[in-house]
C-alpha positions in Angstrom: 15.8 20.8 -31.7 19.1 22.7 -31.4 17.3 25.2 -28.7 16.5 22.1 -26.9 19.6 21.1 -27.0 21.2 24.5 -25.9 18.6 24.4 -22.8 19.7 20.6 -21.9 23.2 21.7 -21.9 22.9 25.0 -20.1 20.8 23.1 -17.3 23.4 20.4 -17.2 26.1 22.6 -16.6 24.2 24.5 -13.6 23.7 21.0 -12.2 27.3 20.3 -12.6 28.2 23.6 -10.6 25.7 22.7 -8.1 27.0 19.2 -7.3 30.6 19.3 -7.7 32.4 19.5 -4.5 34.4 22.6 -5.1 33.6 25.4 -8.1 37.0 26.8 -7.3 38.7 23.2 -8.1 36.6 22.9 -11.2 37.0 26.4 -12.6 40.9 26.6 -11.6 42.2 22.9 -12.3 39.3 21.7 -14.3 38.7 19.0 -11.3 35.3 17.5 -10.9 34.4 15.8 -7.6 31.2 14.8 -6.1 30.5 13.7 -2.8 27.2 12.3 -1.6 25.9 13.1 1.6 23.0 10.6 2.8 22.0 12.6 5.7 22.9 16.4 4.9 22.6 18.9 7.5 19.2 20.5 6.3 19.2 23.6 8.8 22.0 24.8 6.7 19.3 25.8 4.3 18.1 28.2 6.8 21.0 30.2 7.1 20.6 33.8 7.2 22.9 35.9 4.4 26.5 36.5 5.9 27.1 39.6 7.7 30.0 40.8 5.8 29.8 40.6 1.9 33.1 40.1 0.3 33.7 40.4 -3.5 34.1 36.8 -3.9 30.5 36.3 -2.2 28.9 39.1 -4.6 30.5 37.6 -7.7 28.8 33.9 -7.0 25.5 35.6 -6.2 25.8 37.7 -9.8 26.8 34.4 -11.2 23.7 32.6 -9.6 21.4 35.5 -11.1 23.1 35.4 -14.5 23.0 31.6 -14.9 19.2 31.7 -14.2 19.0 34.4 -16.3 20.2 32.6 -19.4 18.6 29.4 -18.2 15.2 31.3 -18.2 15.8 33.0 -21.8 16.4 29.4 -22.8 13.2 27.9 -21.6 11.3 30.9 -23.0 12.9 30.3 -26.4 12.0 26.6 -26.1 8.3 27.1 -24.6 7.3 30.4 -25.5 5.3 30.6 -22.7 6.6 33.2 -19.8 4.5 31.2 -17.1 6.6 27.8 -18.1 9.7 30.2 -18.2 9.0 31.3 -14.6 7.9 28.2 -13.2 10.6 25.9 -14.6 13.3 28.1 -14.4 12.2 28.8 -10.2 11.6 25.2 -9.8 15.2 24.2 -11.2 16.4 27.1 -8.7 14.8 25.7 -5.8 15.8 22.1 -6.7 19.6 22.8 -7.5 19.6 24.6 -3.8 18.2 21.6 -2.2 20.3 19.4 -3.9 23.4 20.9 -3.0 22.7 19.9 0.6 23.2 16.2 -0.5 26.5 17.4 -2.2 28.3 18.7 0.8 27.4 22.1 -0.5 26.0 25.1 0.9 22.2 25.4 -0.5 20.7 28.2 1.2 17.3 29.6 0.9 18.8 33.1 0.2 20.5 31.7 -2.8 17.1 31.0 -4.3 16.2 34.8 -4.3 19.3 35.4 -6.4 18.4 32.7 -9.0 15.0 34.5 -8.7 16.4 37.7 -9.6 18.1 36.1 -12.8 14.3 34.6 -13.5 12.6 38.1 -13.1 15.1 40.0 -14.8 14.9 37.6 -18.0 10.8 37.8 -17.5 11.3 41.8 -17.7 13.4 41.6 -20.9 11.2 39.3 -22.6 8.1 41.3 -21.5 9.8 44.4 -22.4 10.7 43.2 -26.1 7.0 41.9 -26.6 5.6 45.2 -25.8 8.1 46.9 -28.4 7.3 44.4 -30.9 3.5 44.8 -30.3 4.0 48.5 -30.7 5.9 48.1 -33.8 3.2 46.2 -35.2 0.4 48.3 -34.5 2.4 51.3 -35.9 3.0 49.5 -39.0 -0.5 47.9 -39.3 -1.8 51.8 -39.1 0.4 53.2 -41.9 
């Protein structure tokens, strides 16, 4: 039960960051504001990576990956399925990027890639831990 609550709270926090008008205002001043756009500019979704990558941009993308890494681990803890972890986390990444367009934020296809990096990193960690555990069990059963 606690694990499910942690997952729901984390997904809710990602949603809050996704939809609030300004993450900077939220983090610096605690201001949460939402502005709904009935007809967003969907072409923004396809904009490429910027040509200059400043530290602010890089830290935001690390935040994407880290957020979805944590989300993926929580999904795995609740579901114990690597397939569900991958599918649910990646689908949530796609959903949040599209939703950003409706909240006058910049939802981008390339951000799904950064979300996906966090998902894949979590999958790698889970698989690695399972392999180590299997080897340990095999050694213990042979002795």
